[in-house]
N, C-alpha and C positions, 0 to 999 in steps of 0.2 A: 435884804430878804435874802439873797445868790446866796451870800457868807455863811448867812442863819443853816439854810437848806444844806450849805456842802459841808459844813461841821458836823451837823445831823448825820449825814448822808456815810462822813469817816468815821462820827462813832459806832453806827450801827453795824458798818463793816468790822470795825476793830473786835467789837463786841462778838461777831459771829467768828471771825476766825480764833479770839481766844477761846470761845467754848470748844471748837474743833481741836485746837491742840488740849486744851486739856480733858476733852475725852477720850482722845490718843492717847495721853498722858495716865488716865486712869485705867487704860486697860493696861497698857504697857507693867505699870506697877502691879497690878492684878493677876498679868501672865508671870512679871519677875516674882512677886511672892510666891507665885505657886509653883513655880520653877524650882527655887530656893527648899520648898516645903520638901516638894519630893521629886525624886529621883526619875526618868522614865527606867519602866521595865521592860526587859527584853525575853520576851513569849519564848519559849522552847520551840524548836525547829524552825526559827526563823531564819529568813533569807534578806539578805542588808541591799537594798539598793540602791546603787551608786549611779546618779546619773549626773555625766559630764559634759552636760549641754548646756552649760552656761558657762559666765567668766570665771577664771581660775585666780586668783591672787595669793601672795606669800601667805598671809593671813585673812580669815573670814571676818565679816563684824557680826557680832551678836546683834540677834533681832527678834525682840518680845513677840513679835506681832506674826512671825512667818507662819505660824501655826491657824494664825486667822485666816491667812490669807491675803496679809498686808507685806510686801517687800519691795524695798528701795533698790535703786541701783547698786549699792554697796550691800542690800540684808540681801542678793540673789547671787551674790559670787561667793564661790566655794574656797575656805583656805585651805591650801597646799598643806602647811602642816599639819591643821586640823583633820585632812583628809586621811594623810599617810596615817595619824594618829588611832584614828577607828578603823584602819584596816588592818594593823599591828595588833590594836586589841580585838577585832574579829577573828584574827586566826587561832587566837588559844580561848575566845566563847565559848563555851560547849552548847550553848544554846543558840548561836551561828551555825549554818549548814554550809552555807552556801553564797554566793555574791549573783544579784542579776545586773549585770552589766550595761547602761546605758551611754555608747558613746560614737556618736550622729557627728557633731560637728564640734569638739572641745574648742572653748575659746582661751587659748592659754599659747607659751611660745613654745618650742621644742624641748627645751631644759628642763619646765616643768612636765609634760606629758612623760619624757623618760622617766623623771622621779615617779609619777604614777605608776606609769607601765611595770618598772620596776620593784614597787611595793603590792603590786599585785602579782605578780612572779613570787614574792616572798611570800605572799598569802597561799599561793599553791601550794606550798608545801608543805602544809596544814592537811593537805590531802582531801580541801573542802573541796565544792567545785566553783568555777565560775562560768557562767552561762551569757552571753552575748544575743542582744535584741538591737536589730536597727531596721526603718524605714528606706533610708538613705544612707549613705557613708562617706565621709571624706576621708583623704588619704592622713590625716593625721589622727581622726577617730579610728579608722580600721588601727592602723599603727597600733596605739592602747589593746583594740579589741583581738586583735591577733595572737593575745595571751591565752585567750578565753579557751575552755575545752569544748564548746560549740558555739557557733559563731551564726544566729539566723537571721537572712535576708530577707524581708518583704518581699513576695512575690512580682508584687507590680510596682518596687523600688526601685534602686539604683546605687550603684557604688562607684567612687570617683578613684580612676586608676590612668592618670597618665604624666605622671614624673610633675617636681616641684618645679615651681617657675618664683622666680623674684622682680615686683614692678615696682619702679618709682615714678613719680609724678615729676613734672617741669616746667615750670613758670616763666621760663624767658621770653615765649610771645607774648602770655600777660603783661608782663612788665614791659616789654618793648609797647605793646597799646598802649600803655600808661605813661609812660613817659617816664618809669622811675629804673635808675642807672643804679645796678647793685657795684659796688667799691669791694674787693675779694683782697684779702691780705690772710694767708694761710703758708704751711708749712708742708711738705709730703704732697709726693705725686698722686699718693692713695686716698689724699682727703677727701671725699666726695662729697662733703655735707654739702658744700656750698654749689655743687653742680648745678641742682633744681635751678639756680637763679641766672645763672650765665650760658647754660648748655638747651637741647633741646633732645636730647640722648646722652648716652653715658659714656664716656669718655674710655679709649682704652684698657687704660692702668685699672678703672673701676670696672669694667665688664669681665677682664683676668679675675681680679678679686673676688667680685661677684659670682662669678662662676667657678672658681675654687671651693667658696666655702660653701656654697647650696650643694655644690655635687657632694661635697662633705659627710654635708648632713643628709642627702640622700642615701648615699652608700651606706650610711651607718643606719639607716633607718631599715635599707634591704638585707642589708646582712643579719640584723635581730630578727627581723618577718620570716626569712627564709630558715632562720635556725626554729623557730617556733611552730612555721606550718609544715616544715617539712620538704620544703622547695628549694630550688635554685635561682641563686640571684640572677644569672641572665634568661631563664623564664621570665622571672618579673620586669627586668628591661623590656624583651621582649612582648610583653604585654602593653606595657606602658607607649613604648614606640608606635605599637600597632593598632593601639586604640582597642586591643582586642576584649575587653571587659564592660560592654554595654548594658547587658543584660542580666539579672539575677544567674539566671544558669549560667552566664559565660563565667562569672565569678563560682559558681559551684565546680563546672566542670575544672577550673584551674587551680580549684583546692585553695583558694581563697577563704572561702565560707565552707561550715560544715552542712547546712541546710538550706535550704529557701524554703519560707514558711510563715505562718502567721503569729502574732504574739501568742496566741491561745495554744497555737499547737506546742509551743515552747514550753509555756506554761502546765501542759499534760505531762513533759520530760520531766518539768522541776519537780511534779506532785509523786510521779513516778519514783524520784529522787530521794522525796523525803517520805516514800510510803504511806504518802496520802489519798482517801478515795475520792473521786472525781468528782463528785461533789460537796469537797470541802475545800477551803478558803487556804489560799495560802498567806500565811504570816509575813508580809513584808516588813521591813526596820525603813525607813529613809537615814541617810547619813545625819541630817539635821537631828533627828530624833536620837538616833544613836551617838551620839557628840556627848548627851547628855545621858548615856544611860550611867545606871550606878556600876562603878567598877573598882577594882584596888589601885590606891595612888602608888605611886612609883616608890621605892624603898630606899632611894638614894639619901644618903646624909644630908640635911639640911645645911650643915656645914662646909661642905664642898658643892659649891655652884661654878656651872660653865655660863657665863652670860651669850644671850644668841640674840645679836642686834641686827634687826631687819630695815633695812637701808634699799626702798624701792622710786622707782620714778625720775625725773629729770634732775639735775643736780643745780641748785640756786643757792643764794647764800640767806640765812635768816632761818625761820622755821619749816620744818617742811610736817607732812601729813602721808594716809595712807598710799598716795599716788604721788609725791613728790618728795624729793630730799633735801633737805635743809643743811645746812652745814651746822647751821648752831644746835640744830635737833640732834644730831649723829654726834657732835661733838660732846656735850652733854651727857650722851647715854656710855659713851665712848669712855669720858674722864669718869663716871658714876662705878662703871665697871673695874676703871684702873683702882681707883682707890677704896673699892670694895674688899675687904678681908678675906671673904668667903668667897668670893671671885676667883677661882685659882687660873681660868683660861678665857680665851673670849673667841666666839666667831661672829665674824664680821658676814652678813650674806647680805651681796648684792645684787640687785636685778635691775641695772640702769644702762643706757645709751651715752650717758653722758650729761655734761651741759658745762656752767661757769668752771673757768679754770683755777680761777682765784677761790670757789668753794670747797671746788676737788684737794687742792694745795692743801687748803684750812685743816680739813677730814686727813692727810695725808699725815700730818705734821701729828695729828694727836693719836693715831697708830704708832707711828713711831715712839712717840712718850708711854704709850701703852706696852708696848712688846720688851722695853725695856724691864717692867716690873712682872710680865705674864706672857704665857704665849698666846700670838693672837692668828687667828687661822681664818683665811679668807675662804667663802664659800662664792660661785657665781652660781647665777640662776641661768634664767633667758640671756639676760645680758649682762657684760660688767665689761662694756669696751669704752675707749678714749676716756672722757671724767670716771668711769663706772671703774675702768682698769685703774687709774689712777689711784683711788681711794684703798687699791687693793695689794699696790705692787709692792708697798715693804710689809707686808705679812709675812710671818715667820714661814709658812707655807700657804699654798693656794689651792685648794680644792675646784673643778669644773665637770661639769658634763661635758660628754664627746661631742655635744651641739650645742652648746653655748655657744653664743656668739660675742668674743672677746679681740681684747687687740685694739687698733684704733688709735694708736700710740699717735697724735699729730695734733695742731691746734688751728685756728681759723678767727680770723674777725670779719666781719661783715653791716656795711654802713651802705644804707643807699643815698645817692644823691637826686632830692625829691625836685627840683628845681625847675625842669621839662615840664614833670607833671601838675603844680602848682599854676606856672603861668598860660600853658596851651590848652588843659584842661579845666582849669577853675578861672584861669585870669588874675591867680595873687601873684604878685612881684615882694621880692624883699631888698632890701637897703641897709646898711649898719654904718658904727662908725665905730672905730678901734682904738684903745690906748697901744696896743703894740698889734706885729703884722700878724702874729698865728692868737690873737685873743678870742677869735673864732672857729680854732680846733678843737674835736674834729668839726670840720663844716656837712652840714646834710642839706644845705639850701643852695648851696653852689657848688663846683667843681673844686676838690682840693687842689693844693700847690705840690708841686712836685716834692717838697719838703717835708709837707705834712704826710703825704703817701709813704715817704721813706721813715720817717718816724713811725709811723703805723706799724711797717713791714719790721721795723728793728726789736720793736716789743715784741710783735710773735714771734720771732726768731729767738729772743730773748725766753720768753716763756716754753718754747719748744725744747729748747737745751736742756731747761731747766727738767723739764719733765724727763727727756730722754736720760738725764744725768742720773735722776733720783730714782726712775726706772732700773738703768745697768746697776748702778746700787742695791735695790734691793731686789733685784733676781741674780745678783754675783755674777754677772756679765761684763765684757767690757764694753765701753761707749762706742764703739767704732760697732761692735757687734748685737748691739742692742738696735741701734740706729737701721744697721741692713733691714731688719725685721721690721722695722716702724715706717715713717713714711706713711702714717695714717691707714697701713693695711689691717683690715682686719681678717680676721682667723677664727676656725672654730674651736671648742674647747682641746680638740684630739690634733689640731695642728700645732696649736699654743701649748700642749705639752709636749711636742716634737721637736720645739723652737726653743723652748725654757720659757716660757712666758707662764707654765701651770707647772703644779708639781705631779698632782694625782689624778686621775680620772674620777667622779665619783659625784654624791649627790649631797645635801644638807645631812644626813646621816653618817657620811663618810668623813666629812669635815669637823663634825661631832665627836666621832670617834677619835680621829686625830689631835685633836684637840687635850681630848682625855688623856691619850697617852701621850702627849707632851707635857702635861703637868702631873703624871703618873700618879693618873686615875685610874681606880680598877673599876670593871662593868658593875653598875650598882651602887657606886660609892659617890654618885653623886646627884644633885638635880640639876634641871635647864632652869634658866630663868631668860624668858623672852622680852626682850625690850625695844623699843621704846613701850609702855604700857597700852594696852588694846584701850581704846576711847570706849567708855559705855556708850552703847545705842543709843540713850536720850541726848547724852552730850552732844553726840554727833547728829541727831534729830533737831537740837535747838540751834546748832548752828548752822545750818544747812536749811532754815526756815523759809529761804530768800528763792528754795529752789535750788537744784542742782543746774549747773550752768550749762555743764558738755551736754546732760539729756536733754535740755531746753532747746538746745542747738539741733542735736538729734532728730527731736520728734519736729521741730520745727522746717528743716532743711534738707529732711531724708539724704539722699548720696550726696548732695552738695554739702552737707554738714564737717565732710573732713578738710575739705579746702578753708573754709572759716576757721578748723582749728590750726593750722598751718599760720594762716595770718596771725593769730592767737599767738601761737608760740615764738611768732617775727618779735614780739615785745619782751621775750625773755630774755633775749639775744644782748646782754648786757655786757659790754669786757668781752676779752679773750674766750672762745668756747674749744671745749672739748668735747665730743658730740660725735656720734654716727651720723648718717644721711637722717635727711628730717622724718622721711617717711619710707618704709621699705616692707610691702607685705610678701611673707614667704608663704607661699599657698600652692 
């Protein structure tokens, strides 16, 4: 009887789940049919509302439920590519009179923020207005908003202006308490990815490199803000050092903002700009809707294409997705572009702090094959470091933003001796019988022998030598010169250009232009082909019915969630790694 009731209950739950999924599918199909039948029309005298207070990733995820109030963790993310395309279209759209910008706390890296900021500067060349409003504003948010014609800050709001800091989390104390002993094999005094497991603070070389690239990012930000607002860099530094900006009125006196006021006050200004009566409603159009607006297709030749291959996330072998780089996936896309006669050039867009050295090398090889047939241009996003740099180092040219994080040419291997943990904490012991002396190599449940450790270090040394030799060949530098700037050291894009790791400063658009020039294609004589294809929303929905694991962790554990994610990441450290420090937040 108990079994019968259990099966009945399971059947009822299954039917309810099936009904719910079917309901969502029906809504989505209806929304998809509706959107395919009619494009969004843009009313005359419209204002484009650009809300940056959400995650920004390389490409957006199509979500037919967004207008109905349904949005998942992917559906709520802005795509950098689609965002820039919308701003470019709005620049020449006679129905769009200006932009209402919300940029309080964008969730994106500094290079992505740079691309958005530059796109807004380009939009302003149309002589249309850009007005920003915020209740509170982070420095990253203000960096974007600093290009606006008017910046309104709420009278009881606030603005962060105290400089940038980079904070790392260290686990040595926790590992000691658990009895877990890390075994480290690395090359390069700056290769700091393993420091969280063997130290309680940053080493001096690590502090040196972090200070160097952090100040490079900060200096770039201050110079651009000073230029946009007509201020002095030394004044901006003074305000940060003395914590001068505490109240909205402080920001107004310092000329960081143009007005202290409420949202309705800014809307009064917008109505005046649009020549609307006070009782009339402003015609706002959101980015999501505007991206679906009817506009002219690009006029490029379908016979000439530039393939833009997007690679974002940690690097691993196998297949990848929107948030991870699988070598099998990227190799397939590179090969497809190489063998397609219509594709005249390739842009490899990388946003990654690295991962598996083996997977990175597999993709490097495919870049080598592709560039024998057609130009391959590397485009760095927020990060293109360690394994991310490995992917790009043999490209014909490499383009990076001044505040991109790159370099970190170094490798490491990390294992844990778990003997004391199991014995002292759990009462579990191990014993073994072997046919040969090192049949248990590499050992995880007892101390490795000196020979075993020597062999592991030798393997890491070999991969580092291979990494640096290939990097030197790709960058056309002597190996000794390349190794002098390697050692696992992290650089910004601006620093990378000065030392030969990067060829040109700029964003994805600049990389595409360079690819067109290299392929001898004229403006308007080619189409862009983004790869891999974007998964349709329903395909993503069906593949994730079990739920977003990261989202569940965040919901259940709150502030403890990042630490659980660190432990999860340890499970991906299979083999020798070429990656940045595990977690570094610049804020």
